[in-house]
PDB file of N, CA, C and O in Angstrom:
ATOM      1  N   MET A   1       0.843  -1.176   0.000  1.00  0.00           N
ATOM      2  CA  MET A   1       0.000   0.000   0.000  1.00  0.00           C
ATOM      3  C   MET A   1       0.884   1.234   0.000  1.00  0.00           C
ATOM      4  O   MET A   1       1.885   1.294   0.714  1.00  0.00           O
ATOM      5  N   ILE A   2       0.510   2.206  -0.799  1.00  0.00           N
ATOM      6  CA  ILE A   2       1.185   3.494  -0.844  1.00  0.00           C
ATOM      7  C   ILE A   2       0.136   4.544  -0.524  1.00  0.00           C
ATOM      8  O   ILE A   2      -0.951   4.535  -1.102  1.00  0.00           O
ATOM      9  N   ALA A   3       0.449   5.434   0.376  1.00  0.00           N
ATOM     10  CA  ALA A   3      -0.490   6.508   0.706  1.00  0.00           C
ATOM     11  C   ALA A   3       0.220   7.843   0.570  1.00  0.00           C
ATOM     12  O   ALA A   3       1.276   8.053   1.166  1.00  0.00           O
ATOM     13  N   PHE A   4      -0.351   8.737  -0.208  1.00  0.00           N
ATOM     14  CA  PHE A   4       0.206  10.069  -0.350  1.00  0.00           C
ATOM     15  C   PHE A   4      -0.875  11.028  -0.801  1.00  0.00           C
ATOM     16  O   PHE A   4      -1.969  10.613  -1.184  1.00  0.00           O
ATOM     17  N   ASN A   5      -0.568  12.295  -0.754  1.00  0.00           N
ATOM     18  CA  ASN A   5      -1.548  13.322  -1.112  1.00  0.00           C
ATOM     19  C   ASN A   5      -1.035  14.216  -2.237  1.00  0.00           C
ATOM     20  O   ASN A   5      -1.319  15.414  -2.246  1.00  0.00           O
ATOM     21  N   HIS A   6      -0.286  13.657  -3.184  1.00  0.00           N
ATOM     22  CA  HIS A   6       0.254  14.430  -4.294  1.00  0.00           C
ATOM     23  C   HIS A   6      -0.630  14.256  -5.527  1.00  0.00           C
ATOM     24  O   HIS A   6      -1.483  13.369  -5.572  1.00  0.00           O
ATOM     25  N   ALA A   7      -0.417  15.108  -6.518  1.00  0.00           N
ATOM     26  CA  ALA A   7      -1.150  14.989  -7.772  1.00  0.00           C
ATOM     27  C   ALA A   7      -0.782  13.666  -8.439  1.00  0.00           C
ATOM     28  O   ALA A   7       0.361  13.217  -8.359  1.00  0.00           O
ATOM     29  N   VAL A   8      -1.755  13.052  -9.092  1.00  0.00           N
ATOM     30  CA  VAL A   8      -1.562  11.752  -9.713  1.00  0.00           C
ATOM     31  C   VAL A   8      -1.590  11.935 -11.221  1.00  0.00           C
ATOM     32  O   VAL A   8      -2.463  12.624 -11.749  1.00  0.00           O
ATOM     33  N   SER A   9      -0.633  11.316 -11.922  1.00  0.00           N
ATOM     34  CA  SER A   9      -0.534  11.465 -13.368  1.00  0.00           C
ATOM     35  C   SER A   9      -1.640  10.675 -14.070  1.00  0.00           C
ATOM     36  O   SER A   9      -2.125   9.678 -13.536  1.00  0.00           O
ATOM     37  N   PRO A  10      -2.038  11.118 -15.262  1.00  0.00           N
ATOM     38  CA  PRO A  10      -3.054  10.385 -16.028  1.00  0.00           C
ATOM     39  C   PRO A  10      -2.609   8.959 -16.361  1.00  0.00           C
ATOM     40  O   PRO A  10      -3.436   8.048 -16.403  1.00  0.00           O
ATOM     41  N   GLN A  11      -1.317   8.761 -16.598  1.00  0.00           N
ATOM     42  CA  GLN A  11      -0.808   7.420 -16.889  1.00  0.00           C
ATOM     43  C   GLN A  11      -1.033   6.493 -15.694  1.00  0.00           C
ATOM     44  O   GLN A  11      -1.396   5.329 -15.867  1.00  0.00           O
ATOM     45  N   PHE A  12      -0.820   7.005 -14.498  1.00  0.00           N
ATOM     46  CA  PHE A  12      -1.055   6.223 -13.288  1.00  0.00           C
ATOM     47  C   PHE A  12      -2.521   5.824 -13.203  1.00  0.00           C
ATOM     48  O   PHE A  12      -2.841   4.679 -12.881  1.00  0.00           O
ATOM     49  N   LEU A  13      -3.405   6.760 -13.491  1.00  0.00           N
ATOM     50  CA  LEU A  13      -4.839   6.486 -13.408  1.00  0.00           C
ATOM     51  C   LEU A  13      -5.287   5.463 -14.448  1.00  0.00           C
ATOM     52  O   LEU A  13      -6.273   4.759 -14.230  1.00  0.00           O
ATOM     53  N   ASN A  14      -4.584   5.369 -15.570  1.00  0.00           N
ATOM     54  CA  ASN A  14      -4.919   4.366 -16.580  1.00  0.00           C
ATOM     55  C   ASN A  14      -4.643   2.955 -16.086  1.00  0.00           C
ATOM     56  O   ASN A  14      -5.235   1.999 -16.588  1.00  0.00           O
ATOM     57  N   ASN A  15      -3.751   2.809 -15.106  1.00  0.00           N
ATOM     58  CA  ASN A  15      -3.380   1.496 -14.588  1.00  0.00           C
ATOM     59  C   ASN A  15      -4.110   1.142 -13.300  1.00  0.00           C
ATOM     60  O   ASN A  15      -3.883   0.067 -12.746  1.00  0.00           O
ATOM     61  N   HIS A  16      -4.974   2.012 -12.813  1.00  0.00           N
ATOM     62  CA  HIS A  16      -5.665   1.794 -11.542  1.00  0.00           C
ATOM     63  C   HIS A  16      -7.163   2.033 -11.707  1.00  0.00           C
ATOM     64  O   HIS A  16      -7.595   2.848 -12.523  1.00  0.00           O
ATOM     65  N   ILE A  17      -7.945   1.299 -10.908  1.00  0.00           N
ATOM     66  CA  ILE A  17      -9.397   1.460 -10.922  1.00  0.00           C
ATOM     67  C   ILE A  17      -9.889   1.611  -9.488  1.00  0.00           C
ATOM     68  O   ILE A  17      -9.202   1.230  -8.540  1.00  0.00           O
ATOM     69  N   SER A  18     -11.064   2.163  -9.343  1.00  0.00           N
ATOM     70  CA  SER A  18     -11.643   2.339  -8.008  1.00  0.00           C
ATOM     71  C   SER A  18     -11.996   0.977  -7.419  1.00  0.00           C
ATOM     72  O   SER A  18     -12.110  -0.010  -8.145  1.00  0.00           O
ATOM     73  N   VAL A  19     -12.167   0.932  -6.120  1.00  0.00           N
ATOM     74  CA  VAL A  19     -12.567  -0.307  -5.457  1.00  0.00           C
ATOM     75  C   VAL A  19     -13.944  -0.740  -5.968  1.00  0.00           C
ATOM     76  O   VAL A  19     -14.200  -1.934  -6.125  1.00  0.00           O
ATOM     77  N   GLN A  20     -14.818   0.216  -6.223  1.00  0.00           N
ATOM     78  CA  GLN A  20     -16.150  -0.109  -6.735  1.00  0.00           C
ATOM     79  C   GLN A  20     -16.052  -0.793  -8.102  1.00  0.00           C
ATOM     80  O   GLN A  20     -16.729  -1.790  -8.352  1.00  0.00           O
ATOM     81  N   ALA A  21     -15.210  -0.255  -8.980  1.00  0.00           N
ATOM     82  CA  ALA A  21     -15.024  -0.864 -10.298  1.00  0.00           C
ATOM     83  C   ALA A  21     -14.360  -2.231 -10.170  1.00  0.00           C
ATOM     84  O   ALA A  21     -14.699  -3.159 -10.905  1.00  0.00           O
ATOM     85  N   ALA A  22     -13.415  -2.359  -9.241  1.00  0.00           N
ATOM     86  CA  ALA A  22     -12.741  -3.640  -9.011  1.00  0.00           C
ATOM     87  C   ALA A  22     -13.728  -4.686  -8.503  1.00  0.00           C
ATOM     88  O   ALA A  22     -13.633  -5.858  -8.866  1.00  0.00           O
ATOM     89  N   ALA A  23     -14.673  -4.267  -7.665  1.00  0.00           N
ATOM     90  CA  ALA A  23     -15.690  -5.189  -7.150  1.00  0.00           C
ATOM     91  C   ALA A  23     -16.590  -5.674  -8.286  1.00  0.00           C
ATOM     92  O   ALA A  23     -16.901  -6.862  -8.367  1.00  0.00           O
ATOM     93  N   SER A  24     -17.004  -4.769  -9.152  1.00  0.00           N
ATOM     94  CA  SER A  24     -17.840  -5.148 -10.294  1.00  0.00           C
ATOM     95  C   SER A  24     -17.089  -6.085 -11.229  1.00  0.00           C
ATOM     96  O   SER A  24     -17.653  -7.057 -11.731  1.00  0.00           O
ATOM     97  N   TYR A  25     -15.826  -5.791 -11.457  1.00  0.00           N
ATOM     98  CA  TYR A  25     -14.991  -6.569 -12.370  1.00  0.00           C
ATOM     99  C   TYR A  25     -14.702  -7.968 -11.827  1.00  0.00           C
ATOM    100  O   TYR A  25     -14.766  -8.950 -12.566  1.00  0.00           O
ATOM    101  N   SER A  26     -14.385  -8.055 -10.539  1.00  0.00           N
ATOM    102  CA  SER A  26     -13.910  -9.312  -9.961  1.00  0.00           C
ATOM    103  C   SER A  26     -15.003 -10.165  -9.330  1.00  0.00           C
ATOM    104  O   SER A  26     -14.870 -11.386  -9.247  1.00  0.00           O
ATOM    105  N   GLY A  27     -16.079  -9.529  -8.886  1.00  0.00           N
ATOM    106  CA  GLY A  27     -17.108 -10.252  -8.157  1.00  0.00           C
ATOM    107  C   GLY A  27     -16.874 -10.281  -6.657  1.00  0.00           C
ATOM    108  O   GLY A  27     -17.702 -10.810  -5.915  1.00  0.00           O
ATOM    109  N   TYR A  28     -15.762  -9.721  -6.198  1.00  0.00           N
ATOM    110  CA  TYR A  28     -15.474  -9.636  -4.767  1.00  0.00           C
ATOM    111  C   TYR A  28     -16.236  -8.459  -4.168  1.00  0.00           C
ATOM    112  O   TYR A  28     -16.579  -7.507  -4.870  1.00  0.00           O
ATOM    113  N   SER A  29     -16.495  -8.532  -2.871  1.00  0.00           N
ATOM    114  CA  SER A  29     -17.188  -7.433  -2.202  1.00  0.00           C
ATOM    115  C   SER A  29     -16.228  -6.269  -1.967  1.00  0.00           C
ATOM    116  O   SER A  29     -15.009  -6.440  -1.968  1.00  0.00           O
ATOM    117  N   LEU A  30     -16.799  -5.089  -1.768  1.00  0.00           N
ATOM    118  CA  LEU A  30     -15.995  -3.905  -1.460  1.00  0.00           C
ATOM    119  C   LEU A  30     -15.178  -4.124  -0.195  1.00  0.00           C
ATOM    120  O   LEU A  30     -14.002  -3.767  -0.140  1.00  0.00           O
ATOM    121  N   GLN A  31     -15.802  -4.709   0.819  1.00  0.00           N
ATOM    122  CA  GLN A  31     -15.129  -4.925   2.098  1.00  0.00           C
ATOM    123  C   GLN A  31     -13.946  -5.875   1.942  1.00  0.00           C
ATOM    124  O   GLN A  31     -12.884  -5.649   2.524  1.00  0.00           O
ATOM    125  N   TYR A  32     -14.127  -6.938   1.159  1.00  0.00           N
ATOM    126  CA  TYR A  32     -13.048  -7.908   0.962  1.00  0.00           C
ATOM    127  C   TYR A  32     -11.871  -7.264   0.233  1.00  0.00           C
ATOM    128  O   TYR A  32     -10.718  -7.464   0.615  1.00  0.00           O
ATOM    129  N   LEU A  33     -12.159  -6.497  -0.806  1.00  0.00           N
ATOM    130  CA  LEU A  33     -11.086  -5.831  -1.549  1.00  0.00           C
ATOM    131  C   LEU A  33     -10.347  -4.834  -0.666  1.00  0.00           C
ATOM    132  O   LEU A  33      -9.119  -4.757  -0.716  1.00  0.00           O
ATOM    133  N   ARG A  34     -11.073  -4.075   0.138  1.00  0.00           N
ATOM    134  CA  ARG A  34     -10.420  -3.117   1.045  1.00  0.00           C
ATOM    135  C   ARG A  34      -9.552  -3.841   2.068  1.00  0.00           C
ATOM    136  O   ARG A  34      -8.474  -3.361   2.421  1.00  0.00           O
ATOM    137  N   ARG A  35     -10.015  -4.986   2.541  1.00  0.00           N
ATOM    138  CA  ARG A  35      -9.218  -5.767   3.497  1.00  0.00           C
ATOM    139  C   ARG A  35      -7.935  -6.261   2.827  1.00  0.00           C
ATOM    140  O   ARG A  35      -6.863  -6.209   3.430  1.00  0.00           O
ATOM    141  N   LEU A  36      -8.037  -6.737   1.586  1.00  0.00           N
ATOM    142  CA  LEU A  36      -6.845  -7.166   0.856  1.00  0.00           C
ATOM    143  C   LEU A  36      -5.859  -6.009   0.707  1.00  0.00           C
ATOM    144  O   LEU A  36      -4.653  -6.192   0.871  1.00  0.00           O
ATOM    145  N   LEU A  37      -6.369  -4.832   0.398  1.00  0.00           N
ATOM    146  CA  LEU A  37      -5.510  -3.657   0.236  1.00  0.00           C
ATOM    147  C   LEU A  37      -4.850  -3.266   1.557  1.00  0.00           C
ATOM    148  O   LEU A  37      -3.647  -3.009   1.592  1.00  0.00           O
ATOM    149  N   ARG A  38      -5.613  -3.220   2.628  1.00  0.00           N
ATOM    150  CA  ARG A  38      -5.065  -2.854   3.947  1.00  0.00           C
ATOM    151  C   ARG A  38      -4.002  -3.835   4.419  1.00  0.00           C
ATOM    152  O   ARG A  38      -3.033  -3.444   5.072  1.00  0.00           O
ATOM    153  N   ASN A  39      -4.187  -5.123   4.085  1.00  0.00           N
ATOM    154  CA  ASN A  39      -3.262  -6.163   4.532  1.00  0.00           C
ATOM    155  C   ASN A  39      -2.148  -6.441   3.526  1.00  0.00           C
ATOM    156  O   ASN A  39      -1.429  -7.433   3.651  1.00  0.00           O
ATOM    157  N   ASP A  40      -2.005  -5.567   2.529  1.00  0.00           N
ATOM    158  CA  ASP A  40      -0.964  -5.685   1.500  1.00  0.00           C
ATOM    159  C   ASP A  40      -1.019  -7.010   0.741  1.00  0.00           C
ATOM    160  O   ASP A  40       0.016  -7.522   0.314  1.00  0.00           O
ATOM    161  N   LYS A  41      -2.206  -7.560   0.573  1.00  0.00           N
ATOM    162  CA  LYS A  41      -2.396  -8.772  -0.230  1.00  0.00           C
ATOM    163  C   LYS A  41      -2.717  -8.407  -1.676  1.00  0.00           C
ATOM    164  O   LYS A  41      -2.662  -9.250  -2.572  1.00  0.00           O
ATOM    165  N   LEU A  42      -3.053  -7.136  -1.888  1.00  0.00           N
ATOM    166  CA  LEU A  42      -3.391  -6.617  -3.204  1.00  0.00           C
ATOM    167  C   LEU A  42      -2.768  -5.235  -3.319  1.00  0.00           C
ATOM    168  O   LEU A  42      -2.853  -4.421  -2.399  1.00  0.00           O
ATOM    169  N   GLU A  43      -2.135  -4.979  -4.471  1.00  0.00           N
ATOM    170  CA  GLU A  43      -1.478  -3.685  -4.665  1.00  0.00           C
ATOM    171  C   GLU A  43      -2.504  -2.605  -4.975  1.00  0.00           C
ATOM    172  O   GLU A  43      -3.434  -2.803  -5.758  1.00  0.00           O
ATOM    173  N   GLY A  44      -2.308  -1.478  -4.349  1.00  0.00           N
ATOM    174  CA  GLY A  44      -3.176  -0.343  -4.585  1.00  0.00           C
ATOM    175  C   GLY A  44      -2.622   0.878  -3.893  1.00  0.00           C
ATOM    176  O   GLY A  44      -1.550   0.845  -3.289  1.00  0.00           O
ATOM    177  N   ILE A  45      -3.368   1.946  -3.990  1.00  0.00           N
ATOM    178  CA  ILE A  45      -2.942   3.203  -3.391  1.00  0.00           C
ATOM    179  C   ILE A  45      -4.146   3.835  -2.708  1.00  0.00           C
ATOM    180  O   ILE A  45      -5.273   3.739  -3.192  1.00  0.00           O
ATOM    181  N   LYS A  46      -3.896   4.469  -1.600  1.00  0.00           N
ATOM    182  CA  LYS A  46      -4.958   5.164  -0.884  1.00  0.00           C
ATOM    183  C   LYS A  46      -4.699   6.657  -0.992  1.00  0.00           C
ATOM    184  O   LYS A  46      -3.649   7.148  -0.577  1.00  0.00           O
ATOM    185  N   ILE A  47      -5.654   7.366  -1.546  1.00  0.00           N
ATOM    186  CA  ILE A  47      -5.574   8.815  -1.679  1.00  0.00           C
ATOM    187  C   ILE A  47      -6.713   9.372  -0.838  1.00  0.00           C
ATOM    188  O   ILE A  47      -7.877   9.312  -1.233  1.00  0.00           O
ATOM    189  N   GLY A  48      -6.370   9.909   0.311  1.00  0.00           N
ATOM    190  CA  GLY A  48      -7.401  10.334   1.254  1.00  0.00           C
ATOM    191  C   GLY A  48      -8.136   9.108   1.748  1.00  0.00           C
ATOM    192  O   GLY A  48      -7.542   8.229   2.372  1.00  0.00           O
ATOM    193  N   GLN A  49      -9.437   9.046   1.469  1.00  0.00           N
ATOM    194  CA  GLN A  49     -10.224   7.870   1.843  1.00  0.00           C
ATOM    195  C   GLN A  49     -10.502   6.961   0.654  1.00  0.00           C
ATOM    196  O   GLN A  49     -11.144   5.922   0.807  1.00  0.00           O
ATOM    197  N   LEU A  50     -10.027   7.339  -0.525  1.00  0.00           N
ATOM    198  CA  LEU A  50     -10.287   6.600  -1.757  1.00  0.00           C
ATOM    199  C   LEU A  50      -9.175   5.598  -2.039  1.00  0.00           C
ATOM    200  O   LEU A  50      -8.000   5.962  -2.073  1.00  0.00           O
ATOM    201  N   TRP A  51      -9.545   4.340  -2.240  1.00  0.00           N
ATOM    202  CA  TRP A  51      -8.598   3.316  -2.651  1.00  0.00           C
ATOM    203  C   TRP A  51      -8.648   3.171  -4.164  1.00  0.00           C
ATOM    204  O   TRP A  51      -9.726   3.156  -4.759  1.00  0.00           O
ATOM    205  N   LEU A  52      -7.477   3.064  -4.782  1.00  0.00           N
ATOM    206  CA  LEU A  52      -7.365   2.721  -6.191  1.00  0.00           C
ATOM    207  C   LEU A  52      -6.606   1.408  -6.279  1.00  0.00           C
ATOM    208  O   LEU A  52      -5.559   1.246  -5.653  1.00  0.00           O
ATOM    209  N   VAL A  53      -7.132   0.473  -7.054  1.00  0.00           N
ATOM    210  CA  VAL A  53      -6.565  -0.862  -7.174  1.00  0.00           C
ATOM    211  C   VAL A  53      -5.762  -0.950  -8.462  1.00  0.00           C
ATOM    212  O   VAL A  53      -6.223  -0.518  -9.519  1.00  0.00           O
ATOM    213  N   ASP A  54      -4.562  -1.510  -8.375  1.00  0.00           N
ATOM    214  CA  ASP A  54      -3.735  -1.752  -9.555  1.00  0.00           C
ATOM    215  C   ASP A  54      -4.412  -2.851 -10.386  1.00  0.00           C
ATOM    216  O   ASP A  54      -4.636  -3.955  -9.889  1.00  0.00           O
ATOM    217  N   LYS A  55      -4.739  -2.547 -11.663  1.00  0.00           N
ATOM    218  CA  LYS A  55      -5.464  -3.501 -12.507  1.00  0.00           C
ATOM    219  C   LYS A  55      -4.686  -4.799 -12.695  1.00  0.00           C
ATOM    220  O   LYS A  55      -5.250  -5.890 -12.611  1.00  0.00           O
ATOM    221  N   GLY A  56      -3.393  -4.671 -12.949  1.00  0.00           N
ATOM    222  CA  GLY A  56      -2.561  -5.857 -13.154  1.00  0.00           C
ATOM    223  C   GLY A  56      -2.488  -6.722 -11.915  1.00  0.00           C
ATOM    224  O   GLY A  56      -2.520  -7.949 -12.007  1.00  0.00           O
ATOM    225  N   ALA A  57      -2.389  -6.088 -10.752  1.00  0.00           N
ATOM    226  CA  ALA A  57      -2.337  -6.837  -9.494  1.00  0.00           C
ATOM    227  C   ALA A  57      -3.656  -7.552  -9.239  1.00  0.00           C
ATOM    228  O   ALA A  57      -3.662  -8.677  -8.740  1.00  0.00           O
ATOM    229  N   LEU A  58      -4.766  -6.918  -9.572  1.00  0.00           N
ATOM    230  CA  LEU A  58      -6.075  -7.550  -9.395  1.00  0.00           C
ATOM    231  C   LEU A  58      -6.198  -8.765 -10.306  1.00  0.00           C
ATOM    232  O   LEU A  58      -6.656  -9.822  -9.870  1.00  0.00           O
ATOM    233  N   ASP A  59      -5.796  -8.625 -11.563  1.00  0.00           N
ATOM    234  CA  ASP A  59      -5.835  -9.761 -12.484  1.00  0.00           C
ATOM    235  C   ASP A  59      -4.949 -10.898 -11.986  1.00  0.00           C
ATOM    236  O   ASP A  59      -5.331 -12.066 -12.063  1.00  0.00           O
ATOM    237  N   ALA A  60      -3.767 -10.559 -11.476  1.00  0.00           N
ATOM    238  CA  ALA A  60      -2.856 -11.582 -10.949  1.00  0.00           C
ATOM    239  C   ALA A  60      -3.462 -12.274  -9.738  1.00  0.00           C
ATOM    240  O   ALA A  60      -3.340 -13.491  -9.600  1.00  0.00           O
ATOM    241  N   TYR A  61      -4.111 -11.522  -8.860  1.00  0.00           N
ATOM    242  CA  TYR A  61      -4.744 -12.107  -7.675  1.00  0.00           C
ATOM    243  C   TYR A  61      -5.870 -13.050  -8.090  1.00  0.00           C
ATOM    244  O   TYR A  61      -5.984 -14.153  -7.555  1.00  0.00           O
ATOM    245  N   ILE A  62      -6.693 -12.627  -9.030  1.00  0.00           N
ATOM    246  CA  ILE A  62      -7.797 -13.468  -9.500  1.00  0.00           C
ATOM    247  C   ILE A  62      -7.248 -14.763 -10.092  1.00  0.00           C
ATOM    248  O   ILE A  62      -7.771 -15.844  -9.817  1.00  0.00           O
ATOM    249  N   GLU A  63      -6.203 -14.659 -10.899  1.00  0.00           N
ATOM    250  CA  GLU A  63      -5.595 -15.845 -11.505  1.00  0.00           C
ATOM    251  C   GLU A  63      -5.013 -16.771 -10.433  1.00  0.00           C
ATOM    252  O   GLU A  63      -5.164 -17.990 -10.510  1.00  0.00           O
ATOM    253  N   GLN A  64      -4.355 -16.190  -9.447  1.00  0.00           N
ATOM    254  CA  GLN A  64      -3.766 -16.968  -8.354  1.00  0.00           C
ATOM    255  C   GLN A  64      -4.855 -17.730  -7.596  1.00  0.00           C
ATOM    256  O   GLN A  64      -4.677 -18.902  -7.263  1.00  0.00           O
ATOM    257  N   VAL A  65      -5.966 -17.075  -7.327  1.00  0.00           N
ATOM    258  CA  VAL A  65      -7.063 -17.705  -6.594  1.00  0.00           C
ATOM    259  C   VAL A  65      -7.700 -18.806  -7.434  1.00  0.00           C
ATOM    260  O   VAL A  65      -8.064 -19.855  -6.903  1.00  0.00           O
ATOM    261  N   GLN A  66      -7.837 -18.580  -8.732  1.00  0.00           N
ATOM    262  CA  GLN A  66      -8.439 -19.593  -9.601  1.00  0.00           C
ATOM    263  C   GLN A  66      -7.569 -20.838  -9.685  1.00  0.00           C
ATOM    264  O   GLN A  66      -8.083 -21.949  -9.822  1.00  0.00           O
ATOM    265  N   ASP A  67      -6.249 -20.658  -9.603  1.00  0.00           N
ATOM    266  CA  ASP A  67      -5.325 -21.783  -9.670  1.00  0.00           C
ATOM    267  C   ASP A  67      -5.208 -22.522  -8.339  1.00  0.00           C
ATOM    268  O   ASP A  67      -4.717 -23.650  -8.305  1.00  0.00           O
ATOM    269  N   ALA A  68      -5.647 -21.912  -7.257  1.00  0.00           N
ATOM    270  CA  ALA A  68      -5.531 -22.519  -5.930  1.00  0.00           C
ATOM    271  C   ALA A  68      -6.550 -23.645  -5.775  1.00  0.00           C
ATOM    272  O   ALA A  68      -7.643 -23.598  -6.339  1.00  0.00           O
ATOM    273  N   THR A  69      -6.168 -24.651  -5.000  1.00  0.00           N
ATOM    274  CA  THR A  69      -7.098 -25.748  -4.739  1.00  0.00           C
ATOM    275  C   THR A  69      -8.106 -25.369  -3.664  1.00  0.00           C
ATOM    276  O   THR A  69      -9.194 -25.943  -3.607  1.00  0.00           O
ATOM    277  N   ASP A  70      -7.761 -24.418  -2.819  1.00  0.00           N
ATOM    278  CA  ASP A  70      -8.651 -23.939  -1.760  1.00  0.00           C
ATOM    279  C   ASP A  70      -9.502 -22.811  -2.344  1.00  0.00           C
ATOM    280  O   ASP A  70      -8.998 -21.710  -2.564  1.00  0.00           O
ATOM    281  N   GLN A  71     -10.761 -23.069  -2.592  1.00  0.00           N
ATOM    282  CA  GLN A  71     -11.617 -22.106  -3.278  1.00  0.00           C
ATOM    283  C   GLN A  71     -12.369 -21.166  -2.338  1.00  0.00           C
ATOM    284  O   GLN A  71     -13.307 -20.498  -2.771  1.00  0.00           O
ATOM    285  N   ARG A  72     -11.982 -21.098  -1.066  1.00  0.00           N
ATOM    286  CA  ARG A  72     -12.667 -20.200  -0.131  1.00  0.00           C
ATOM    287  C   ARG A  72     -12.487 -18.735  -0.503  1.00  0.00           C
ATOM    288  O   ARG A  72     -13.268 -17.892  -0.061  1.00  0.00           O
ATOM    289  N   PHE A  73     -11.481 -18.414  -1.304  1.00  0.00           N
ATOM    290  CA  PHE A  73     -11.164 -17.021  -1.583  1.00  0.00           C
ATOM    291  C   PHE A  73     -11.742 -16.531  -2.903  1.00  0.00           C
ATOM    292  O   PHE A  73     -11.398 -15.440  -3.358  1.00  0.00           O
ATOM    293  N   GLY A  74     -12.608 -17.313  -3.521  1.00  0.00           N
ATOM    294  CA  GLY A  74     -13.222 -16.898  -4.772  1.00  0.00           C
ATOM    295  C   GLY A  74     -14.333 -15.893  -4.544  1.00  0.00           C
ATOM    296  O   GLY A  74     -14.772 -15.700  -3.411  1.00  0.00           O
ATOM    297  N   PRO A  75     -14.794 -15.250  -5.612  1.00  0.00           N
ATOM    298  CA  PRO A  75     -15.882 -14.279  -5.475  1.00  0.00           C
ATOM    299  C   PRO A  75     -17.155 -14.956  -5.000  1.00  0.00           C
ATOM    300  O   PRO A  75     -17.384 -16.132  -5.284  1.00  0.00           O
ATOM    301  N   LYS A  76     -17.968 -14.224  -4.287  1.00  0.00           N
ATOM    302  CA  LYS A  76     -19.235 -14.744  -3.757  1.00  0.00           C
ATOM    303  C   LYS A  76     -20.378 -14.329  -4.659  1.00  0.00           C
ATOM    304  O   LYS A  76     -21.530 -14.667  -4.390  1.00  0.00           O
TER     305      LYS A  76
END
């Protein structure tokens, strides 16, 4: 997790999505995604109270979970 209050470049924003968009995309709940971000299980950035999720990291996490034999961590 990276937290700062500086201006964010448009290129950075192209690689990140809101937690709400990540929830729609992945099927995970907002609370679960925020917990992953807080616990450094998913890459993202917190700007004020807003979390932005790294798209590539989310795709990698989804792939990792799909490959796991323990399916408790899949979307609900």
